[in-house]
C-alpha positions as YAML, in Angstrom:
chain: A
units: angstrom
residues:
- id: 1
  name: UNK
  ca: [71.21, 117.74, 100.36]
- id: 2
  name: UNK
  ca: [67.70, 116.60, 99.02]
- id: 3
  name: UNK
  ca: [68.23, 119.38, 96.41]
- id: 4
  name: UNK
  ca: [71.67, 118.57, 95.16]
- id: 5
  name: UNK
  ca: [70.30, 114.94, 94.98]
- id: 6
  name: UNK
  ca: [67.60, 116.05, 92.96]
- id: 7
  name: UNK
  ca: [69.96, 118.02, 90.49]
- id: 8
  name: UNK
  ca: [72.11, 114.86, 90.68]
- id: 9
  name: UNK
  ca: [69.27, 112.50, 89.46]
- id: 10
  name: UNK
  ca: [67.81, 114.69, 86.62]
- id: 11
  name: UNK
  ca: [71.47, 115.14, 85.42]
- id: 12
  name: UNK
  ca: [72.28, 111.36, 85.23]
- id: 13
  name: UNK
  ca: [68.38, 110.97, 83.94]
- id: 14
  name: UNK
  ca: [69.58, 113.23, 80.91]
- id: 15
  name: UNK
  ca: [72.74, 111.13, 80.53]
- id: 16
  name: UNK
  ca: [70.82, 107.78, 79.89]
- id: 17
  name: UNK
  ca: [68.50, 109.34, 77.39]
- id: 18
  name: UNK
  ca: [71.41, 111.23, 75.79]
- id: 19
  name: UNK
  ca: [73.37, 107.82, 75.15]
- id: 20
  name: UNK
  ca: [71.16, 105.27, 75.46]
- id: 21
  name: UNK
  ca: [67.45, 106.51, 74.50]
- id: 22
  name: UNK
  ca: [65.89, 105.33, 77.75]
- id: 23
  name: UNK
  ca: [65.09, 106.00, 81.23]
- id: 24
  name: UNK
  ca: [67.47, 104.91, 84.05]
- id: 25
  name: UNK
  ca: [66.49, 101.78, 86.26]
- id: 26
  name: UNK
  ca: [65.37, 103.22, 89.37]
- id: 27
  name: UNK
  ca: [67.59, 101.23, 91.36]
- id: 28
  name: UNK
  ca: [70.69, 102.33, 89.19]
- id: 29
  name: UNK
  ca: [70.00, 105.85, 89.95]
- id: 30
  name: UNK
  ca: [70.27, 105.65, 93.61]
- id: 31
  name: UNK
  ca: [73.07, 103.91, 93.47]
- id: 32
  name: UNK
  ca: [74.88, 106.49, 91.02]
- id: 33
  name: UNK
  ca: [72.93, 109.43, 93.32]
- id: 34
  name: UNK
  ca: [74.00, 108.56, 96.63]
- id: 35
  name: UNK
  ca: [78.04, 108.13, 96.35]
- id: 36
  name: UNK
  ca: [77.78, 111.89, 94.64]
- id: 37
  name: UNK
  ca: [75.97, 113.39, 96.84]
- id: 38
  name: UNK
  ca: [77.80, 112.46, 100.06]
- id: 39
  name: UNK
  ca: [81.11, 113.10, 98.26]
- id: 40
  name: UNK
  ca: [82.58, 109.73, 97.95]
- id: 41
  name: UNK
  ca: [82.43, 110.00, 93.99]
- id: 42
  name: UNK
  ca: [82.36, 112.78, 91.53]
- id: 43
  name: UNK
  ca: [80.12, 113.51, 88.84]
- id: 44
  name: UNK
  ca: [82.48, 112.66, 86.10]
- id: 45
  name: UNK
  ca: [82.96, 109.16, 87.62]
- id: 46
  name: UNK
  ca: [79.25, 108.44, 86.82]
- id: 47
  name: UNK
  ca: [79.53, 109.70, 83.66]
- id: 48
  name: UNK
  ca: [82.29, 107.84, 82.51]
- id: 49
  name: UNK
  ca: [80.72, 104.47, 84.34]
- id: 50
  name: UNK
  ca: [77.72, 105.33, 82.16]
- id: 51
  name: UNK
  ca: [79.41, 105.46, 79.28]
- id: 52
  name: UNK
  ca: [81.41, 102.09, 79.36]
- id: 53
  name: UNK
  ca: [77.78, 100.43, 79.85]
- id: 54
  name: UNK
  ca: [77.23, 99.95, 76.21]
- id: 55
  name: UNK
  ca: [80.05, 97.29, 76.02]
- id: 56
  name: UNK
  ca: [80.56, 96.13, 79.64]
- id: 57
  name: UNK
  ca: [78.74, 93.44, 81.85]
- id: 58
  name: UNK
  ca: [76.24, 95.74, 83.04]
- id: 59
  name: UNK
  ca: [74.28, 96.15, 79.57]
- id: 60
  name: UNK
  ca: [73.94, 92.01, 79.67]
- id: 61
  name: UNK
  ca: [72.31, 92.53, 83.66]
- id: 62
  name: UNK
  ca: [70.56, 95.24, 82.10]
- id: 63
  name: UNK
  ca: [69.25, 93.62, 79.28]
- id: 64
  name: UNK
  ca: [68.16, 90.60, 81.55]
- id: 65
  name: UNK
  ca: [65.98, 92.80, 83.77]
- id: 66
  name: UNK
  ca: [64.18, 94.05, 81.21]
- id: 67
  name: UNK
  ca: [65.67, 97.57, 80.11]
- id: 68
  name: UNK
  ca: [66.46, 96.92, 76.75]
- id: 69
  name: UNK
  ca: [68.41, 100.36, 75.33]
- id: 70
  name: UNK
  ca: [69.65, 101.13, 71.75]
- id: 71
  name: UNK
  ca: [73.13, 102.82, 71.56]
- id: 72
  name: UNK
  ca: [73.20, 106.16, 70.01]
- id: 73
  name: UNK
  ca: [76.03, 107.27, 67.66]
- id: 74
  name: UNK
  ca: [77.16, 109.24, 70.60]
- id: 75
  name: UNK
  ca: [77.60, 106.83, 73.10]
- id: 76
  name: UNK
  ca: [80.01, 104.41, 70.87]
- id: 77
  name: UNK
  ca: [82.42, 107.16, 70.04]
- id: 78
  name: UNK
  ca: [82.83, 108.17, 73.43]
- id: 79
  name: UNK
  ca: [82.55, 105.34, 75.75]
- id: 80
  name: UNK
  ca: [85.40, 103.02, 75.94]
- id: 81
  name: UNK
  ca: [85.59, 99.06, 77.15]
- id: 82
  name: UNK
  ca: [86.55, 98.68, 80.26]
- id: 83
  name: UNK
  ca: [85.65, 95.11, 80.71]
- id: 84
  name: UNK
  ca: [85.22, 92.37, 78.84]
- id: 85
  name: UNK
  ca: [81.40, 91.54, 78.14]
- id: 86
  name: UNK
  ca: [79.68, 88.92, 79.97]
- id: 87
  name: UNK
  ca: [76.87, 87.16, 77.98]
- id: 88
  name: UNK
  ca: [73.54, 86.97, 78.72]
- id: 89
  name: UNK
  ca: [73.74, 83.63, 78.95]
- id: 90
  name: UNK
  ca: [76.92, 83.89, 81.71]
- id: 91
  name: UNK
  ca: [74.44, 86.19, 83.56]
- id: 92
  name: UNK
  ca: [71.72, 84.02, 83.62]
- id: 93
  name: UNK
  ca: [74.04, 81.47, 85.34]
- id: 94
  name: UNK
  ca: [75.53, 83.64, 87.96]
- id: 95
  name: UNK
  ca: [73.50, 82.40, 90.96]
- id: 96
  name: UNK
  ca: [73.94, 78.97, 93.18]
- id: 97
  name: UNK
  ca: [72.37, 76.11, 92.16]
- id: 98
  name: UNK
  ca: [69.60, 74.57, 94.52]
- id: 99
  name: UNK
  ca: [71.31, 71.45, 94.98]
- id: 100
  name: UNK
  ca: [74.89, 72.61, 94.81]
- id: 101
  name: UNK
  ca: [77.14, 70.09, 93.21]
- id: 102
  name: UNK
  ca: [79.30, 70.86, 89.77]
- id: 103
  name: UNK
  ca: [76.55, 73.66, 88.99]
- id: 104
  name: UNK
  ca: [77.38, 75.68, 91.77]
- id: 105
  name: UNK
  ca: [80.93, 75.26, 91.23]
- id: 106
  name: UNK
  ca: [80.95, 76.39, 88.07]
- id: 107
  name: UNK
  ca: [78.89, 79.45, 88.93]
- id: 108
  name: UNK
  ca: [81.22, 80.42, 91.45]
- id: 109
  name: UNK
  ca: [84.20, 79.91, 88.75]
- id: 110
  name: UNK
  ca: [82.48, 82.38, 86.71]
- id: 111
  name: UNK
  ca: [81.84, 84.85, 89.38]
- id: 112
  name: UNK
  ca: [85.19, 84.62, 90.25]
- id: 113
  name: UNK
  ca: [86.93, 85.13, 86.82]
- id: 114
  name: UNK
  ca: [84.37, 88.41, 86.53]
- id: 115
  name: UNK
  ca: [85.47, 89.83, 90.03]
- id: 116
  name: UNK
  ca: [89.33, 89.12, 88.83]
- id: 117
  name: UNK
  ca: [88.68, 91.27, 85.78]
- id: 118
  name: UNK
  ca: [87.10, 94.14, 88.02]
- id: 119
  name: UNK
  ca: [90.29, 94.11, 90.04]
- id: 120
  name: UNK
  ca: [92.41, 94.01, 87.10]
- id: 121
  name: UNK
  ca: [90.49, 96.75, 85.48]
- id: 122
  name: UNK
  ca: [90.25, 99.09, 88.12]
- id: 123
  name: UNK
  ca: [93.39, 98.90, 90.38]
- id: 124
  name: UNK
  ca: [95.62, 97.40, 88.13]
- id: 125
  name: UNK
  ca: [96.61, 93.78, 89.94]
- id: 126
  name: UNK
  ca: [93.96, 91.16, 91.69]
- id: 127
  name: UNK
  ca: [92.37, 92.19, 94.74]
- id: 128
  name: UNK
  ca: [93.48, 90.77, 97.99]
- id: 129
  name: UNK
  ca: [91.30, 87.06, 98.82]
- id: 130
  name: UNK
  ca: [89.45, 88.36, 101.68]
- id: 131
  name: UNK
  ca: [88.35, 91.30, 99.44]
- id: 132
  name: UNK
  ca: [87.98, 89.11, 96.23]
- id: 133
  name: UNK
  ca: [85.83, 86.25, 98.08]
- id: 134
  name: UNK
  ca: [83.51, 89.38, 99.85]
- id: 135
  name: UNK
  ca: [82.47, 90.30, 96.34]
- id: 136
  name: UNK
  ca: [82.26, 86.90, 94.92]
- id: 137
  name: UNK
  ca: [79.89, 85.84, 97.85]
- id: 138
  name: UNK
  ca: [78.10, 88.88, 97.72]
- id: 139
  name: UNK
  ca: [77.33, 88.26, 93.94]
- id: 140
  name: UNK
  ca: [76.43, 84.40, 94.31]
- id: 141
  name: UNK
  ca: [73.97, 85.48, 97.43]
- id: 142
  name: UNK
  ca: [72.56, 88.16, 95.35]
- id: 143
  name: UNK
  ca: [73.63, 90.95, 97.81]
- id: 144
  name: UNK
  ca: [75.25, 92.75, 94.93]
- id: 145
  name: UNK
  ca: [74.23, 93.03, 91.62]
- id: 146
  name: UNK
  ca: [76.90, 93.24, 88.80]
- id: 147
  name: UNK
  ca: [76.57, 96.86, 88.74]
- id: 148
  name: UNK
  ca: [76.67, 97.11, 92.26]
- id: 149
  name: UNK
  ca: [79.96, 94.78, 92.37]
- id: 150
  name: UNK
  ca: [81.67, 97.24, 89.65]
- id: 151
  name: UNK
  ca: [81.06, 100.12, 91.71]
- id: 152
  name: UNK
  ca: [82.29, 98.63, 94.88]
- id: 153
  name: UNK
  ca: [85.49, 97.93, 93.17]
- id: 154
  name: UNK
  ca: [85.43, 101.30, 91.11]
- id: 155
  name: UNK
  ca: [85.77, 103.54, 94.33]
- id: 156
  name: UNK
  ca: [87.76, 101.64, 96.31]
- id: 157
  name: UNK
  ca: [90.78, 103.15, 97.85]
- id: 158
  name: UNK
  ca: [92.92, 100.82, 96.20]
- id: 159
  name: UNK
  ca: [91.12, 101.70, 92.84]
- id: 160
  name: UNK
  ca: [91.24, 105.47, 93.76]
- id: 161
  name: UNK
  ca: [94.80, 105.13, 94.36]
- id: 162
  name: UNK
  ca: [95.79, 103.20, 91.30]
- id: 163
  name: UNK
  ca: [93.91, 105.96, 89.00]
- id: 164
  name: UNK
  ca: [96.03, 108.50, 91.16]
- id: 165
  name: UNK
  ca: [99.32, 106.90, 90.09]
- id: 166
  name: UNK
  ca: [98.13, 106.16, 86.38]
- id: 167
  name: UNK
  ca: [97.38, 109.79, 85.80]
- id: 168
  name: UNK
  ca: [100.29, 110.87, 87.46]
- id: 169
  name: UNK
  ca: [102.22, 108.17, 85.29]
- id: 170
  name: UNK
  ca: [100.65, 109.45, 82.14]
- id: 171
  name: UNK
  ca: [101.14, 113.05, 82.51]
- id: 172
  name: UNK
  ca: [105.25, 112.04, 82.88]
- id: 173
  name: UNK
  ca: [105.07, 110.21, 79.93]
- id: 174
  name: UNK
  ca: [103.45, 112.80, 78.23]
- id: 175
  name: UNK
  ca: [105.99, 115.63, 79.35]
- id: 176
  name: UNK
  ca: [109.07, 113.29, 78.37]
- id: 177
  name: UNK
  ca: [107.80, 112.57, 74.77]
- id: 178
  name: UNK
  ca: [107.01, 116.27, 74.40]
- id: 179
  name: UNK
  ca: [110.60, 117.20, 75.21]
- id: 180
  name: UNK
  ca: [111.96, 114.54, 73.30]
- id: 181
  name: UNK
  ca: [109.96, 115.92, 70.50]
- id: 182
  name: UNK
  ca: [110.92, 119.52, 70.99]
- id: 183
  name: UNK
  ca: [114.74, 118.18, 71.16]
- id: 184
  name: UNK
  ca: [115.11, 116.34, 67.89]
- id: 185
  name: UNK
  ca: [113.45, 119.57, 66.18]
- id: 186
  name: UNK
  ca: [116.12, 121.44, 67.67]
- id: 187
  name: UNK
  ca: [118.59, 118.78, 66.33]
- id: 188
  name: UNK
  ca: [117.08, 118.78, 62.88]
- id: 189
  name: UNK
  ca: [116.64, 122.25, 62.25]
- id: 190
  name: UNK
  ca: [119.16, 123.83, 64.45]
- id: 191
  name: UNK
  ca: [121.94, 121.35, 64.60]
- id: 192
  name: UNK
  ca: [121.61, 121.58, 68.33]
- id: 193
  name: UNK
  ca: [122.78, 118.52, 70.33]
- id: 194
  name: UNK
  ca: [120.05, 116.76, 72.00]
- id: 195
  name: UNK
  ca: [122.21, 116.04, 74.73]
- id: 196
  name: UNK
  ca: [122.35, 119.50, 75.49]
- id: 197
  name: UNK
  ca: [120.09, 121.43, 78.33]
- id: 198
  name: UNK
  ca: [116.83, 122.94, 77.02]
- id: 199
  name: UNK
  ca: [117.12, 126.61, 76.31]
- id: 200
  name: UNK
  ca: [114.59, 129.19, 77.91]
- id: 201
  name: UNK
  ca: [112.85, 129.32, 74.10]
- id: 202
  name: UNK
  ca: [113.07, 125.25, 73.86]
- id: 203
  name: UNK
  ca: [111.28, 125.60, 77.78]
- id: 204
  name: UNK
  ca: [108.73, 128.14, 76.07]
- id: 205
  name: UNK
  ca: [107.88, 125.99, 73.29]
- id: 206
  name: UNK
  ca: [107.34, 122.72, 75.89]
- id: 207
  name: UNK
  ca: [104.94, 125.16, 78.30]
- id: 208
  name: UNK
  ca: [102.67, 125.94, 75.15]
- id: 209
  name: UNK
  ca: [102.41, 121.78, 74.20]
- id: 210
  name: UNK
  ca: [102.16, 121.13, 77.87]
- id: 211
  name: UNK
  ca: [99.22, 123.89, 77.85]
- id: 212
  name: UNK
  ca: [97.50, 122.94, 74.57]
- id: 213
  name: UNK
  ca: [98.28, 126.61, 73.52]
- id: 214
  name: UNK
  ca: [100.20, 125.30, 70.49]
- id: 215
  name: UNK
  ca: [99.93, 122.33, 68.34]
- id: 216
  name: UNK
  ca: [102.64, 120.10, 67.15]
- id: 217
  name: UNK
  ca: [103.16, 121.15, 64.02]
- id: 218
  name: UNK
  ca: [102.52, 124.85, 65.04]
- id: 219
  name: UNK
  ca: [106.28, 124.32, 67.05]
- id: 220
  name: UNK
  ca: [107.58, 122.46, 64.26]
- id: 221
  name: UNK
  ca: [106.88, 125.56, 61.94]
- id: 222
  name: UNK
  ca: [108.21, 128.38, 64.40]
- id: 223
  name: UNK
  ca: [111.24, 125.99, 65.01]
- id: 224
  name: UNK
  ca: [111.56, 125.75, 61.63]
- id: 225
  name: UNK
  ca: [110.88, 129.67, 60.34]
- id: 226
  name: UNK
  ca: [113.42, 130.80, 63.55]
- id: 227
  name: UNK
  ca: [116.31, 128.55, 62.27]
- id: 228
  name: UNK
  ca: [115.98, 129.75, 58.79]
- id: 229
  name: UNK
  ca: [116.18, 133.36, 60.44]
- id: 230
  name: UNK
  ca: [119.41, 132.68, 61.99]
- id: 231
  name: UNK
  ca: [121.15, 131.59, 58.61]
- id: 232
  name: UNK
  ca: [123.42, 134.73, 57.55]
- id: 233
  name: UNK
  ca: [123.97, 135.37, 53.74]
- id: 234
  name: UNK
  ca: [127.40, 135.59, 52.78]
- id: 235
  name: UNK
  ca: [128.95, 139.02, 53.29]
- id: 236
  name: UNK
  ca: [129.83, 139.18, 49.34]
- id: 237
  name: UNK
  ca: [129.02, 136.92, 46.11]
- id: 238
  name: UNK
  ca: [131.91, 134.35, 45.73]
- id: 239
  name: UNK
  ca: [134.68, 134.80, 43.43]
- id: 240
  name: UNK
  ca: [134.08, 132.81, 40.16]
- id: 241
  name: UNK
  ca: [136.64, 130.82, 38.79]
- id: 242
  name: UNK
  ca: [139.06, 132.26, 36.14]
...
């Protein structure tokens, strides 16, 4: 277990250096490593999360905590902005005012908006009141850092179920688009109605596209060539007009 933990930590260190030219904060290193070592998360989950730091709320959190870093060209092209960034001013106000009153209410409103964004991003919907309130109160009383709150939502059962469903839906949409593309090619080049069932040849092209063994252009070229080969020349020269 300890040996695996060491390997995971070294990998996370390399990711931070590759993407941000900086050492990973010790507290974050533990937060990334423990779920992976215990089997609650995959190494790709940590990689995707680290890549998303560049424009996410965690960047402001790290900057405020004294971890300045520069974003390399590699990271700006490999990450996606998962959550709209919270500004440094906003992160500095994410705490309860000692005197309560309007400042405390404003802080709780900002935190609630942030937590709602986390749930919408990772689960596709707002969190249930009990879960949302738990994360909000944990951020306000500093039981959770912004990163811990994000990891809490990202690795929740709801987020994993949403991610699995979204992946399945995306794959279905991809398959539907590929079938429509092939059907249209055969309509254009072979005069084959799109309402007709797929032939074995069409299924073969579909599987090639699905497995990335042929590109869209490869398939179009092959369909066009096969269509041309099926055109039979006239059996005799046409009789000219007298």
